[in-house]
C-alpha positions in Angstrom: 27.1 -142.5 -23.9 27.9 -143.8 -20.5 25.4 -143.2 -17.6 26.3 -142.9 -14.0 24.4 -142.1 -10.7 27.1 -139.9 -9.6 29.8 -138.0 -11.3 32.6 -136.3 -9.2 34.9 -133.9 -11.1 38.1 -133.3 -9.0 39.9 -135.9 -7.0 40.9 -133.9 -3.7 39.3 -134.4 -0.3 35.7 -133.6 -1.3 35.9 -135.8 -4.2 37.5 -138.7 -2.6 34.9 -138.8 0.3 32.1 -138.7 -2.2 33.8 -141.4 -4.5 34.2 -143.7 -1.4 30.7 -143.2 -0.2 29.0 -143.6 -3.7 30.7 -146.9 -4.4 30.1 -148.4 -0.9 26.5 -147.5 -1.1 26.1 -149.2 -4.6 25.8 -146.1 -6.8 27.4 -146.0 -10.0 30.2 -143.5 -9.5 32.8 -141.9 -11.8 35.7 -139.8 -10.6 37.3 -137.5 -13.1 40.9 -136.0 -12.2 42.9 -134.0 -14.6 46.3 -134.6 -12.9 46.8 -136.7 -9.6 44.5 -138.3 -6.9 45.0 -136.5 -3.7 44.5 -133.1 -4.8 46.1 -130.0 -3.4 46.3 -131.5 0.1 48.5 -134.4 -0.5 50.8 -133.1 -3.3 51.2 -129.2 -2.7 49.4 -128.4 0.5 48.8 -130.1 3.8 51.1 -133.2 3.6 54.2 -131.7 2.3 54.1 -128.6 4.2 53.4 -130.4 7.5 56.4 -132.8 6.8 58.5 -129.8 5.9 57.4 -128.0 9.2 58.5 -131.3 11.0 61.9 -131.3 9.6 62.2 -127.4 10.5 61.2 -128.2 14.1 63.6 -130.9 14.5 66.4 -128.7 13.1 65.5 -125.8 15.8 65.4 -128.6 18.5 69.0 -129.5 17.3 70.1 -125.9 17.2 68.7 -125.3 20.5 69.7 -128.7 22.2 71.4 -127.0 25.0 68.2 -125.7 26.6 67.4 -129.5 27.3 71.0 -130.1 28.7 72.1 -132.0 25.4 75.5 -131.1 23.6 75.4 -131.5 19.9 77.8 -130.2 17.1 75.4 -128.0 15.1 75.3 -128.7 11.3 73.2 -127.1 8.6 70.3 -129.2 7.4 70.7 -131.0 4.0 68.0 -129.4 1.8 67.8 -132.5 -0.6 67.5 -134.9 2.5 64.8 -132.9 3.8 62.9 -133.0 0.5 63.5 -136.7 0.3 61.6 -137.2 3.5 58.9 -134.8 2.3 58.4 -136.9 -0.6 58.5 -140.1 1.3 55.5 -139.0 3.2 53.4 -138.4 0.3 54.4 -141.6 -1.2 53.1 -143.4 1.8 49.8 -141.7 1.9 49.2 -142.0 -1.9 49.9 -145.8 -1.8 48.0 -146.6 1.2 45.1 -143.9 0.8 45.0 -142.1 -2.5 46.2 -144.8 -4.8 43.7 -144.8 -8.1 43.6 -148.7 -8.1 42.2 -148.7 -4.4 39.2 -146.7 -5.6 38.9 -148.9 -8.8 38.8 -152.0 -6.6 35.8 -150.5 -4.8 34.0 -150.0 -8.0 34.6 -146.4 -8.8 35.5 -145.6 -12.3 38.5 -143.2 -12.3 39.3 -141.2 -15.4 42.4 -139.0 -15.7 41.9 -136.4 -18.1 40.4 -132.8 -19.0 36.8 -132.3 -19.6 33.9 -129.8 -19.9 30.1 -129.8 -19.7 28.2 -130.2 -22.9 24.9 -129.6 -20.9 23.6 -129.9 -17.5 23.3 -133.7 -18.0 26.5 -134.6 -20.0 30.2 -134.1 -19.4 32.9 -134.8 -22.1 36.3 -136.0 -20.9 39.6 -136.7 -23.0 40.6 -140.0 -21.2 44.2 -139.7 -21.0 45.0 -143.3 -20.1 43.0 -144.8 -22.8 43.3 -142.0 -25.7 39.6 -141.8 -25.9 37.1 -139.2 -25.6 34.3 -140.3 -23.5 30.9 -138.8 -22.8 29.1 -139.2 -19.5 25.6 -138.8 -18.7 24.9 -138.6 -14.7 21.9 -138.0 -12.4 24.2 -135.9 -10.3 27.3 -134.1 -10.7 29.8 -132.7 -8.0 32.5 -130.2 -8.8 35.3 -130.5 -6.5 38.1 -129.1 -8.6 39.9 -127.1 -6.0 42.0 -124.0 -6.1 45.3 -122.8 -7.0 47.6 -119.9 -5.8 46.8 -116.4 -7.0 49.7 -113.9 -7.6 49.3 -110.3 -6.9 49.8 -107.8 -9.6 53.3 -106.6 -9.2 55.3 -105.2 -12.2 57.9 -107.7 -13.3 56.9 -110.6 -11.1 55.9 -112.7 -13.7 59.4 -112.6 -15.2 61.4 -113.7 -12.1 60.4 -117.2 -11.8 58.8 -116.9 -8.4 57.7 -119.8 -6.0 54.2 -120.4 -4.9 52.7 -123.3 -2.7 52.6 -125.5 -5.8 56.1 -125.2 -7.4 58.1 -124.8 -4.3 58.5 -128.4 -3.6 60.3 -128.6 -6.9 63.0 -126.3 -5.4 66.6 -128.0 -6.0 68.2 -125.9 -3.4 67.5 -124.0 -0.3 67.8 -120.3 -1.1 70.2 -118.2 1.0 67.5 -115.3 1.2 63.8 -115.6 0.6 61.2 -112.9 0.6 57.7 -114.1 1.4 54.9 -112.2 -0.1 51.8 -112.4 2.4 51.6 -113.2 6.1 48.6 -115.7 5.9 49.0 -119.2 7.2 50.7 -120.5 4.0 53.2 -117.7 4.1 54.0 -117.9 7.9 54.3 -121.6 8.0 56.6 -121.8 4.9 58.4 -118.7 6.0 59.3 -120.2 9.5 60.2 -123.6 8.0 62.6 -122.0 5.3 64.1 -119.8 8.2 64.7 -122.6 10.6 66.2 -124.7 7.5 68.7 -122.0 7.0 67.3 -119.1 4.7 67.4 -115.5 5.8 63.6 -114.7 5.5 61.8 -111.6 5.1 57.8 -111.6 5.3 56.1 -108.6 3.6 52.6 -107.8 4.3 50.4 -105.2 3.1 48.3 -104.8 6.2 49.4 -103.6 9.8 49.4 -107.1 11.2 50.3 -110.6 10.2 47.5 -113.4 10.2 44.8 -110.8 10.0 42.1 -113.4 10.4 43.2 -114.4 13.9 42.3 -112.6 17.0 44.6 -109.6 17.7 46.2 -111.1 20.6 47.1 -113.9 18.6 48.7 -112.0 15.8 50.4 -109.8 17.9 52.1 -112.6 20.0 53.2 -114.6 16.9 54.7 -111.6 15.5 56.9 -111.3 18.6 57.9 -114.8 18.5 58.8 -114.6 14.6 61.0 -111.5 15.4 62.5 -113.3 18.1 63.6 -115.9 15.6 65.3 -113.2 13.4 62.6 -113.6 10.8 62.2 -110.0 9.2 58.6 -109.0 9.2 57.7 -106.0 7.1 54.2 -104.7 7.7 52.4 -101.7 5.9 54.4 -102.8 3.1 53.7 -102.5 -0.8 55.9 -104.2 -3.5 56.1 -101.8 -6.5 58.6 -103.4 -8.6 60.5 -106.8 -9.2 63.2 -107.4 -11.4 66.0 -109.9 -12.2 69.2 -109.2 -10.6 72.0 -111.6 -11.3 70.8 -115.1 -10.3 68.1 -113.7 -8.0 65.8 -110.7 -7.7 65.7 -107.1 -6.8 62.4 -105.8 -4.9 61.5 -102.3 -4.4 59.5 -101.8 -1.3 57.2 -99.0 -0.6 56.1 -98.3 3.3 52.4 -97.4 3.4 51.9 -95.9 6.9 50.6 -92.7 7.7 53.9 -92.0 9.7 56.0 -92.9 6.5 57.0 -90.6 3.7 56.6 -93.5 1.3 60.2 -93.6 0.3 61.3 -96.6 -1.8 63.7 -99.1 -0.6 65.4 -101.8 -2.7 66.6 -105.2 -1.3 68.0 -108.2 -3.1 66.8 -111.8 -2.6 67.6 -115.2 -4.1 64.1 -116.1 -4.4 60.4 -115.0 -3.9 57.7 -117.0 -2.5 54.1 -115.8 -3.3 51.4 -116.7 -0.6 48.9 -114.0 -1.2 45.7 -115.7 -1.9 44.0 -118.5 -3.9 41.7 -118.5 -6.9 39.2 -121.3 -7.8 39.9 -124.0 -10.5 36.9 -123.5 -12.9 38.6 -122.8 -16.3 37.8 -125.1 -19.1 34.7 -126.5 -17.4 32.2 -124.9 -19.7 30.3 -123.6 -16.6 29.2 -120.3 -18.3 27.3 -122.1 -21.0 25.3 -124.5 -18.8 23.9 -121.7 -16.5 26.1 -122.7 -13.2 27.0 -119.1 -11.7 30.4 -118.1 -10.7 31.3 -115.2 -8.2 34.2 -113.5 -6.8 35.3 -116.4 -4.6 34.2 -119.3 -6.7 31.1 -121.2 -7.8 27.8 -119.9 -6.2 26.1 -122.5 -4.4 23.0 -122.5 -1.8 22.8 -124.2 1.7 22.4 -127.5 0.1 25.7 -126.9 -2.0 23.6 -126.9 -5.1 24.6 -124.6 -8.0 21.8 -122.7 -9.9 21.7 -126.1 -12.1 19.7 -128.4 -9.9 21.5 -131.5 -10.7 24.9 -130.1 -10.4 26.6 -129.2 -6.7 30.0 -128.0 -5.8 32.2 -128.5 -2.6 35.6 -127.7 -1.3 38.0 -124.7 -2.3 36.2 -124.1 -5.6 33.1 -122.7 -3.8 35.4 -120.3 -1.6 33.7 -120.7 1.7 36.6 -122.2 4.0 39.7 -123.2 2.0 40.5 -126.2 4.3 40.6 -129.9 3.5 38.6 -130.6 6.6 35.8 -128.4 5.6 35.9 -129.9 2.0 35.4 -133.3 3.6 32.7 -131.9 5.9 30.9 -130.5 2.9 31.2 -133.8 1.1 29.7 -135.8 4.1 26.5 -133.3 3.9 26.2 -134.2 0.1 26.2 -138.0 0.8 23.7 -137.4 3.5 21.4 -135.5 1.5 21.7 -137.5 -1.8 20.7 -140.8 0.0 18.3 -139.7 2.9 15.1 -137.8 2.9 14.7 -134.3 4.4 17.6 -132.4 3.0 19.9 -130.8 5.8 21.5 -127.3 5.3 25.1 -126.7 5.6 26.0 -125.0 9.0 29.5 -123.4 9.2 28.5 -122.1 13.0 31.4 -124.2 14.3 34.3 -124.4 11.9 37.9 -125.0 13.6 41.4 -124.4 12.0 44.9 -124.7 12.8 48.1 -122.9 11.3 50.8 -125.3 11.9 53.7 -122.9 12.7 55.6 -123.2 15.9 53.9 -122.8 18.3 50.8 -123.7 16.6 47.7 -121.5 16.4 44.2 -123.3 16.6 40.9 -121.3 16.4 37.3 -122.0 16.6 34.3 -119.2 16.6 34.6 -115.6 17.0 37.6 -112.9 17.8 37.2 -111.2 20.9 36.3 -108.0 18.7 33.7 -110.1 16.7 32.4 -111.5 20.1 31.6 -108.1 21.6 30.0 -106.5 18.4 27.5 -109.7 18.6 27.1 -110.2 22.1 27.9 -106.8 23.8 29.6 -107.7 27.1 31.5 -110.9 27.2 33.9 -112.8 29.6 37.2 -113.5 28.5 39.4 -116.1 30.0 43.1 -116.4 29.3 45.8 -118.8 30.6 49.5 -118.6 29.8 51.0 -121.8 28.4 53.6 -121.3 31.2 50.8 -122.4 33.6 50.3 -125.8 31.9 53.0 -128.4 33.6 53.3 -130.4 30.6 54.5 -127.4 28.4 56.8 -126.5 31.4 58.2 -130.1 31.5 58.9 -130.1 27.7 60.2 -126.7 27.4 57.1 -125.5 25.4 55.9 -122.6 27.1 55.3 -120.3 24.5 51.7 -119.3 23.9 48.4 -119.1 25.6 44.6 -120.0 25.7 42.1 -117.3 25.3 38.3 -118.5 25.7 35.6 -116.1 25.0 31.9 -116.8 26.6 28.7 -115.2 26.9 28.4 -113.2 30.2 26.4 -115.3 32.4 25.7 -118.8 31.1 29.3 -119.4 29.8 28.3 -120.3 26.4 31.7 -120.7 24.4 31.6 -118.3 21.5 35.4 -118.1 20.7 38.3 -120.2 21.2 42.0 -119.1 20.4 45.0 -121.3 21.4 48.7 -120.7 20.8 51.0 -123.4 21.8 52.4 -126.9 21.2 49.7 -129.2 20.1 47.1 -126.4 19.8 45.6 -128.2 17.0 44.8 -131.2 19.1 43.8 -129.7 22.2 41.3 -127.3 20.4 38.9 -130.2 19.6 37.5 -130.5 23.2 36.5 -127.0 22.8 35.0 -127.7 19.6 32.8 -130.5 20.8 31.7 -128.3 23.4 30.6 -125.5 21.1 28.8 -127.8 18.7 26.9 -129.5 21.4 26.2 -126.2 23.4 28.2 -127.4 26.4 29.2 -124.4 28.5 32.5 -123.7 29.7 31.9 -124.6 33.5 30.8 -128.2 32.6 34.3 -128.8 31.1 35.9 -128.3 34.6 33.9 -131.3 35.8 35.6 -133.7 33.3 38.6 -135.6 34.5 41.7 -134.7 32.6 44.7 -136.9 32.3 47.8 -135.3 34.2 50.2 -134.2 33.0 48.7 -133.1 29.4 48.6 -130.2 27.2 44.7 -130.5 27.4 44.6 -129.9 31.2 45.0 -126.2 29.8 41.1 -126.8 29.1 40.4 -128.0 32.7 42.3 -124.8 34.1 40.4 -122.4 31.8 37.2 -124.0 32.6 37.9 -123.5 36.4 38.5 -119.7 35.7 34.8 -119.6 34.9 34.1 -120.8 38.5 36.3 -118.1 39.9 36.3 -115.4 37.7 33.2 -115.5 35.6 30.6 -112.7 35.5 27.9 -115.0 37.3 30.1 -115.9 40.0 31.5 -112.3 40.6 27.6 -111.1 40.9 26.9 -113.9 43.3 29.9 -113.1 45.5 28.4 -109.6 45.6 25.1 -110.5 46.4 26.2 -112.6 49.2 28.8 -110.1 50.3 26.0 -107.6 50.5 23.7 -110.0 52.5 
């Protein structure tokens, strides 16, 4: 039996952070991965989708080049060339950052193969490279096996070779027409990208708005933008049947609004892309035999990311809290700190930012306006249109707005919602302020380079000094005096 200080099961974001830390700190570390190092983010998530979105944005620039005073002979993007670009970005990151040999050189024992727990102390893995069955004993285990796309229960869907966020990257040809099931971040990003690259896209959503986790103002504005691009959005829509139809599929829709008579309609598509949620990868690990409990969203852990078995921890998508690469890395960093230092620190999700990388981008941190009012009662809401940001005007990127929610008197930032170019970059100034308890007014005293997109932060902060509840109350007092 091989003995380790730390054994990590799953080579995605959390697993790689832990492996590097374990090796650099002199701990005998094993990393077990059943497929490829890099996880969902490199192979089917963040990296390929952002590369595809960039290609789609370039295509959109070309199609609208006359806006910038440039004449061009428009041509339809070549799908295979686009996919070659996507794969080239993956190859660079794999070779420079996620190459298994890089981790082996650090001292990590990288093992490729399927495995399962025999007990809380031992893990058995079928080493695919060496053709051996290996039994590992470890002081601590971390399960970071990620998640996979979840398909809704729709009659006929399984027989129609649908796409999802994993197999869409194997697509050989761009479909002329595409139905996207689900209007969350993945559906919105990929739906817009396919539309801009030449597909006729319909996005179907069961609820009454897209991007349901975002502030209402954000989802309503984004729907306006997508509709203006001729992306067909079908809200309050159930899909009751899918069946093969020639080389494509025929889909039966049912409207579920109170105003609708619920009459079924049918429409044909070349392909269906399912983006309707994810499920944790826990099958085959033998968790049920060793006392690790699994709930509806994934492996159950406490505030130390510890399972019901004391020496087994879990991080990343597999625990179902926030399905983001950066959150998985954050969780891994907490584990590293707690494994090596005394006085364990609990995980704190009070300040978690995220970005949906459509065009314009959406960035968020904290509460929506509805949540803020439910928690704090009266709040101040400051809004700045992107058209008031000079850099956005200069670059023709005026779609969007900033919406910042603060407590009424002190100006504590409790929610930030950004729509616009580079929103995912601009949001971090707000994130730091929220994490360190810096009130909005203090951001107006920081010098911002002009002209940049981040001057929007300075402009919003200045609104607190002119429009905030405290300032308005002082004005009334002074005026009454």
